[in-house]
FITI-556153 format. One record per residue (C-alpha): residue number from 1; residue in three letters; x, y, z. Coordinates in Angstrom, 1 decimal. Example, Ala and Ser with C-alpha at 12.3 -4.5 7.8 and 13.67 -1.06 7.14 Angstrom:
2
   resi   resn     east    north       up
      1    ALA     12.3     -4.5      7.8
      2    SER     13.7     -1.1      7.1
% end
This chain:
261
   resi   resn     east    north       up
      1    MET    -41.1     44.2    -33.6
      2    LEU    -43.6     41.3    -33.8
      3    THR    -45.2     41.3    -37.6
      4    LYS    -47.2     38.9    -39.1
      5    ILE    -46.1     37.4    -42.4
      6    ASN    -46.8     34.4    -44.1
      7    ASP    -49.4     33.9    -41.5
      8    ILE    -46.5     33.3    -39.0
      9    LEU    -45.6     36.2    -36.5
     10    PHE    -41.9     37.0    -37.1
     11    ASP    -39.7     39.3    -34.5
     12    VAL    -38.3     41.8    -37.0
     13    GLU    -36.1     44.8    -36.9
     14    LEU    -35.7     47.2    -39.5
     15    ASP    -33.0     50.4    -38.9
     16    GLY    -31.1     53.0    -40.6
     17    PRO    -32.0     55.7    -43.1
     18    GLU    -35.1     55.0    -45.4
     19    ASN    -33.2     55.7    -48.4
     20    ALA    -30.1     53.9    -47.6
     21    PRO    -28.8     50.7    -49.2
     22    ALA    -30.6     47.6    -47.7
     23    VAL    -28.8     44.9    -46.0
     24    THR    -30.7     41.6    -45.1
     25    LEU    -29.1     39.4    -42.1
     26    SER    -30.0     35.7    -41.5
     27    HIS    -28.8     34.2    -38.4
     28    SER    -27.6     30.8    -37.7
     29    LEU    -29.7     27.8    -36.3
     30    SER    -30.8     28.5    -32.7
     31    THR    -29.4     31.9    -32.3
     32    ASN    -31.7     35.2    -33.2
     33    LEU    -31.7     38.7    -34.6
     34    ARG    -29.9     39.8    -31.4
     35    ALA    -26.6     37.9    -32.8
     36    TRP    -26.3     40.5    -35.0
     37    ASP    -26.1     43.5    -32.6
     38    ASP    -22.4     44.2    -33.5
     39    LEU    -22.6     44.3    -37.1
     40    VAL    -25.8     46.5    -37.1
     41    GLU    -24.2     49.0    -34.9
     42    MET    -21.4     49.1    -37.6
     43    LEU    -23.9     49.2    -40.6
     44    LEU    -25.6     52.0    -39.2
     45    PRO    -26.1     54.8    -40.5
     46    LYS    -24.8     54.0    -44.0
     47    TYR    -27.3     51.2    -44.4
     48    ARG    -30.8     50.4    -44.0
     49    VAL    -30.6     46.9    -41.9
     50    LEU    -33.3     44.3    -42.0
     51    ARG    -32.8     41.3    -39.5
     52    TYR    -35.6     38.9    -38.3
     53    SER    -35.5     35.7    -36.3
     54    MET    -36.4     32.3    -37.9
     55    ARG    -39.3     30.6    -37.4
     56    GLY    -39.5     29.5    -34.1
     57    HIS    -36.5     31.3    -33.2
     58    GLY    -36.0     34.1    -30.4
     59    LYS    -39.5     35.9    -30.5
     60    SER    -40.6     34.4    -33.9
     61    GLU    -43.8     32.1    -33.7
     62    PRO    -42.8     28.3    -33.3
     63    VAL    -44.2     26.6    -36.4
     64    SER    -44.6     22.8    -36.7
     65    GLY    -42.3     21.4    -39.5
     66    PRO    -41.0     19.8    -41.6
     67    TYR    -39.6     23.3    -42.9
     68    SER    -37.7     23.5    -46.3
     69    LEU    -34.8     25.6    -47.3
     70    LYS    -37.4     27.2    -50.1
     71    GLY    -39.9     27.8    -47.5
     72    LEU    -37.3     29.7    -45.4
     73    VAL    -36.2     31.7    -48.3
     74    GLY    -39.6     32.5    -48.8
     75    ASP    -40.0     34.0    -45.4
     76    ILE    -37.2     36.7    -45.9
     77    ALA    -38.6     37.3    -49.2
     78    ALA    -41.9     37.7    -47.7
     79    ILE    -40.5     40.1    -45.0
     80    GLN    -38.5     42.2    -47.5
     81    ASP    -41.9     42.7    -49.5
     82    TYR    -43.9     43.8    -46.4
     83    PHE    -41.2     46.8    -45.6
     84    GLY    -40.9     47.4    -49.4
     85    ILE    -37.4     46.5    -49.8
     86    SER    -36.8     45.4    -53.7
     87    LYS    -33.2     44.9    -53.8
     88    SER    -30.7     44.2    -50.7
     89    HIS    -27.3     42.8    -49.8
     90    PHE    -27.6     39.7    -48.1
     91    VAL    -25.3     38.2    -45.0
     92    GLY    -26.0     35.0    -43.9
     93    LEU    -24.2     32.9    -41.6
     94    SER    -24.6     28.9    -41.0
     95    ILE    -28.2     28.1    -41.8
     96    GLY    -28.4     31.7    -42.6
     97    GLY    -25.4     31.2    -45.1
     98    MET    -27.5     28.3    -46.8
     99    ILE    -30.7     30.4    -47.0
    100    ALA    -28.3     33.3    -48.4
    101    GLN    -27.1     30.9    -51.1
    102    ALA    -30.6     29.8    -51.9
    103    TYR    -31.9     33.3    -51.8
    104    ALA    -29.2     34.2    -54.4
    105    LEU    -30.5     31.6    -56.8
    106    GLU    -34.0     32.1    -56.3
    107    PHE    -34.1     35.9    -56.7
    108    PRO    -30.9     36.9    -58.4
    109    ALA    -32.7     40.3    -59.6
    110    ARG    -33.2     41.1    -55.9
    111    LEU    -29.4     40.8    -54.6
    112    LYS    -26.7     43.4    -54.7
    113    LYS    -23.8     41.8    -53.0
    114    LEU    -23.5     38.3    -50.9
    115    VAL    -21.7     37.3    -47.8
    116    ILE    -21.7     33.6    -46.7
    117    SER    -20.3     32.6    -43.7
    118    SER    -19.7     29.4    -41.7
    119    SER    -21.7     27.1    -44.1
    120    LEU    -22.1     24.4    -46.4
    121    CYS    -23.8     24.2    -49.7
    122    ARG    -24.3     20.2    -49.4
    123    LEU    -24.1     17.4    -46.7
    124    SER    -22.6     14.1    -46.9
    125    GLU    -24.2     11.2    -46.2
    126    SER    -22.6     10.9    -42.7
    127    ALA    -23.9     14.6    -42.0
    128    GLU    -27.3     13.6    -43.0
    129    ALA    -27.4     11.1    -40.4
    130    MET    -25.9     13.3    -37.9
    131    TRP    -28.6     15.7    -38.3
    132    LYS    -31.3     13.1    -37.8
    133    LYS    -29.8     11.8    -34.6
    134    ARG    -29.8     15.9    -33.3
    135    ILE    -33.4     15.8    -34.2
    136    LYS    -34.3     12.7    -31.9
    137    ALA    -32.0     14.2    -29.2
    138    ILE    -34.2     17.3    -29.3
    139    GLU    -37.4     15.1    -29.2
    140    LYS    -36.3     13.0    -26.5
    141    SER    -34.5     15.5    -24.2
    142    GLY    -35.7     18.9    -25.2
    143    ILE    -33.2     22.0    -26.4
    144    GLU    -31.3     21.8    -23.0
    145    ALA    -29.6     18.7    -24.2
    146    ILE    -27.8     20.5    -27.0
    147    VAL    -26.6     23.8    -25.1
    148    GLU    -23.3     22.6    -23.9
    149    PRO    -22.4     20.5    -27.0
    150    THR    -23.2     23.5    -28.9
    151    ILE    -21.0     25.8    -27.3
    152    LYS    -18.4     23.4    -27.7
    153    ARG    -18.8     23.3    -31.6
    154    TRP    -19.1     26.8    -31.9
    155    PHE    -16.4     28.6    -30.2
    156    ALA    -12.6     27.9    -30.4
    157    GLU    -11.2     26.4    -27.1
    158    GLU     -9.4     29.8    -26.1
    159    THR    -12.6     31.7    -26.2
    160    ARG    -14.3     29.0    -24.1
    161    LYS    -11.5     28.8    -21.5
    162    ALA    -11.5     32.7    -21.2
    163    ALA    -15.2     32.6    -20.4
    164    HIS    -15.7     35.4    -22.9
    165    PRO    -19.4     37.3    -22.2
    166    VAL    -20.2     35.6    -25.7
    167    ILE    -20.4     32.4    -24.3
    168    ASP    -23.3     32.9    -21.9
    169    ARG    -25.0     35.3    -24.3
    170    THR    -25.1     32.4    -26.7
    171    ARG    -26.3     29.7    -24.3
    172    ALA    -29.3     32.2    -23.6
    173    PHE    -29.7     32.3    -27.6
    174    ILE    -30.1     28.4    -27.6
    175    ARG    -32.4     28.3    -24.7
    176    GLU    -34.9     30.8    -26.3
    177    THR    -35.2     28.5    -29.3
    178    SER    -38.5     26.5    -29.6
    179    GLU    -38.1     22.7    -30.5
    180    GLU    -40.3     23.1    -33.3
    181    GLY    -37.9     25.8    -34.7
    182    TYR    -34.9     23.8    -34.1
    183    VAL    -36.2     20.5    -35.4
    184    GLY    -37.9     22.2    -38.1
    185    CYS    -34.6     24.2    -39.4
    186    CYS    -32.5     20.6    -38.9
    187    GLN    -35.0     19.1    -41.4
    188    ALA    -34.4     21.8    -44.1
    189    ILE    -30.6     21.5    -43.6
    190    SER    -30.9     17.7    -43.8
    191    LYS    -32.0     18.3    -47.6
    192    LEU    -29.2     20.6    -48.2
    193    ASN    -27.4     20.2    -51.8
    194    LEU    -26.8     23.5    -53.9
    195    PHE    -23.2     22.4    -55.1
    196    ASP    -24.1     22.2    -58.6
    197    ARG    -26.3     25.3    -58.7
    198    LEU    -23.7     27.3    -57.1
    199    LYS    -22.0     28.7    -60.5
    200    GLN    -25.3     30.2    -61.5
    201    ILE    -24.6     33.0    -58.5
    202    THR    -23.4     36.2    -60.5
    203    ALA    -23.8     38.5    -57.3
    204    PRO    -20.4     39.6    -56.0
    205    THR    -19.6     37.4    -52.9
    206    LEU    -17.4     37.0    -49.9
    207    VAL    -17.3     33.7    -48.0
    208    ILE    -16.0     33.9    -44.4
    209    VAL    -14.9     30.9    -42.3
    210    GLY    -13.3     30.7    -38.9
    211    GLN    -10.0     28.4    -39.0
    212    ASP    -11.2     26.3    -36.0
    213    ASP    -14.6     25.8    -37.3
    214    LYS    -15.2     21.8    -37.3
    215    GLY    -19.2     21.8    -38.2
    216    THR    -18.8     23.9    -41.3
    217    PRO    -14.8     23.5    -42.1
    218    VAL    -12.8     25.8    -43.9
    219    ALA    -12.4     23.0    -46.8
    220    ALA    -16.7     23.6    -47.2
    221    SER    -15.8     27.2    -47.7
    222    GLU    -13.5     26.7    -50.0
    223    ILE    -15.6     24.3    -52.1
    224    ILE    -18.5     27.5    -52.0
    225    HIS    -15.9     29.8    -52.9
    226    HIS    -14.7     27.9    -55.9
    227    GLN    -17.8     27.0    -57.2
    228    ILE    -19.2     31.1    -57.2
    229    PRO    -17.4     32.9    -59.9
    230    ASN    -15.4     36.0    -58.9
    231    SER    -15.9     34.9    -55.1
    232    GLU    -13.6     36.4    -52.3
    233    LEU    -12.5     33.7    -49.3
    234    LEU    -11.8     35.3    -46.1
    235    ILE    -10.3     32.6    -43.0
    236    VAL    -10.5     34.2    -39.8
    237    ASN     -7.7     33.1    -37.1
    238    LYS     -8.7     32.1    -33.6
    239    ALA    -12.6     31.7    -34.3
    240    SER    -14.8     28.8    -34.8
    241    HIS    -18.5     28.5    -36.2
    242    GLN    -19.6     31.7    -34.5
    243    VAL    -17.0     34.0    -36.1
    244    ALA    -19.1     37.1    -36.3
    245    MET    -19.8     36.6    -32.6
    246    GLU    -16.2     35.4    -31.6
    247    GLN    -14.3     37.9    -33.8
    248    PRO    -16.5     40.7    -34.5
    249    LYS    -14.1     43.5    -35.2
    250    ILE    -12.3     40.9    -38.0
    251    PHE    -15.6     39.7    -39.3
    252    ASN    -17.8     43.6    -39.4
    253    SER    -14.8     45.2    -41.0
    254    ALA    -14.5     42.6    -43.5
    255    VAL    -18.3     42.9    -44.1
    256    LEU    -18.1     46.7    -44.4
    257    GLY    -15.5     46.8    -46.6
    258    PHE    -16.6     44.3    -48.9
    259    LEU    -20.1     45.9    -49.0
    260    GLY    -18.6     49.7    -49.7
    261    LYS    -16.6     48.7    -52.6
% end
């Protein structure tokens, strides 16, 4: 459903019983709300599930950058307000996990439980340079230039060699992403530094990472886990960056178990 919020048309879906506990889902760079289909099926009907496609992703309106993490957090808070959601669990993957961390710091009273997957809390100097290089590649050659390199980073070799259906599905997600949305989110990521503030997060937190994730490696999730008091860490074997799509049974069971405690 296309809905105008913050003067931007967002593709948003809200499913589940009106009085059930709310769960908000925030996807990765260059995917969209459809990446959560498997998890949504598992969450219903016990939860009211809110998911959306970020600016310039999927069917959401392309908006010129630069974007900021604070602005992306503001988008989802405004979407929650539009639908009357004042308190929610929050599940985020990759940049969605960065948004989840920043949301937890910005709106602690609105948060129930937090799930951070395949994410970072800060960038190294070399990573900042990498994001700038990626932005230049998009500006020069368009989204198609990143499709295959992204697939290689996002999925374990075993999954790629098996020609798993999720691979072509994810190629389509990437191609549906606008250049403005991709570059704007890259700009937001390139300024990431939440490390020193994570100790302020008091919500129960689960951190999930794929064992083979090269972009946001296990070590990065261990840092987040150690910084957030009383958090839990799950390392998923035979999975890379897109752990929720690559190992949905393990990921979804972990999320449902954690939220249901």
